[in-house]
C-alpha positions, 0 to 999 in steps of 0.5 A: 499499500502506498502512503503519501509523504504528507500523511506520513509527516502528520502522523510522526508529528502527532505521535511525538506531540502525544509523547511530549504531553502536548495536547492538540486542540481539535474543533470539538474540544472548543465547544465541549469543554466550556459547556462541561464547565458551565454545567458544573458551575450551575450545580452551585449558583452561589459558588459560581457567583463567587467564582465569576467575581474573581479577577483574571490572572495570567495562567502562569500565575493561577493558584487554588482560589483558597490561597493564603492572602486571596480569599474571596468575598462571600455574602454573610449573615452577620457580616461573616456568615453564609453557606450550604453545600459542601463544594469543591472548586471547579477547575479550568478544564471542567473536571471537578478536583482538577488544579488550574495548572492542567488536567490530571492534577487534583484540587483540594476542597475549598478552605471556607475559613480563608475564603471568608478571611478568617486567618488569625488563630492567635486573635481567637484564642486570645479573645477566648482567654480574655472571655474566660477571665470575664466569665470568672469575675462575672460568676463571682459577682453573681454568687457573691456580690449581687443581693437583689433580683435585678442585679442577679438578672443582668449577671445571668444575661452576662454569663449567656454572653460569655458562654456564647463568645467562649464557644464562638472563639474556641470554634473560630480558633479550631478552624484555622488549625491545619485543614479544619478550614475545609470542615463545612460543618465547623464553619457553619457552626463557627458562623452562626454562634459569631452572628448571635452571640452578642444578643444577651448584652442588648437584654442585660442593657434593657433590664437595667434601663427598665428597672431605673425607670421604675425607680426614677419615676416611681411607677406602680409595680404592676405598671413596671412588671408590664412594661418590663414584659413588654420589652422582653416580649419584643427582644424575643420577637427580634431575637427570633427573627435574627436566629431564624435568618442566620440559621436558614441562611447558614444551613440551607442556602448554597455557599456564597448565596446572595440574601437579596435572592430570598425575600423571606430572609430579608424580611427576617433580617430586617425585622430582627436586626432593625428591632434590636436597634430600636431597643438599643436606642430605647436604652440610650434615650431611656437612660438619658431621661433617667439621668436627668430626672434623678434629681428632678423627680426625687423619687430615689434617696438623695444619698444614692444620686450620684452613684445612680447617675454613674450607672446611667452614664455607663449605660448611655456609653454601652448603648452607643457601643452596641449601636456602633456594632449593629450599624456595622453589621447592617452596613455589611448585611447590604454590602457583603463585599466591603469591610470584610477584613478580619481585623475590622471585624475585631476592631469594630464589632467585637472590641465594643463587646468587651468594652462593654463587659469591663464595666461589669467585671466589678460589682461597683456600678450595679451595687446601687440597685442593691444598696437602694432596695436593701436599705429602702425597699421598693418605692410605692407609688400608692403610699408615695414612699419607699416601703420594705418588703418582708422582715425589716432589714438593713444593709451592712455596708461592709459585707452587705449582709442583712442585719436586724434593725434596732426597732426589731429588739424593742 
């Protein structure tokens, strides 16, 4: 059989190219591979949106999308949460798990912690250690210092915050160790605890403000209880909305999903966060009125005026701290690609909480509630004066232990 010289040369060139690992592009490849890649990306809309937002790089410099220093911008529930779907990065040749440098190289699973710019394990461990120290201080105040129901209630809420933040930073530190960032379940729980951990602080401020208003304005006991119950009901409602948003978004939606694609999530988020902002504004405005009217209303005994107003000034400052945190969170909810660096999150969202807590590591400020109630009882609007309930006790200034009054020995 006769062969033309052109056919023999073409066959020899093809064999040499195959041995050298050179892939010859044929017309069918150019249509098939983009189609395969598009089909793979469509399986996870959130992930495809994330990858589409990545800047183009020269082929020689391409690295995995989870490489250190190149995390992407993923929408977040608290500004740091999003997710569902344990995905692996699609490759440039349309084969899942292949590296971008060429066919045949396996790509590792996504590192979710790196994608959302979590990168400082020492910071997480440091804040966890600080929270543990604060937990001991708050527990001591609750068990040995607080003497009345209202001061103890504040410390109970603060203990809930301590537990939430210890869990938050323990998980955050763990996910940044080794390959734990590829553990999607760990990422989900880290995100959810981080998003919800601040809420006990808002309720603690509300307790202080409501009780202070009852004292300053001499509210009837029934009125004070109804007002306190109303604030708690609103807090629970707004808290449930925020929790529902965070859990549904993190557990049931694809990684990188845009919240704007889900109208019910938008509704839950806005009702919850805006409601918590309104409650914080209430504590701010209520504490300002309490501070001003302490002397004007003259319901609180004059010997406690200065200390009581100091507590109101602290509550005003704490309200401003929480408002700054909530403003930052709301901004990131609507602009998930901005202000995503971890150091900004620590500075604007976490540090205000710890400044808040510093005022309650000592019982000095809340002690005024105990002193007023132990020495004078509760204010009776019906009688227009402070009335003690139960046995006639007086506070012992040294140890704050109740001792019988001289009248009981007559």
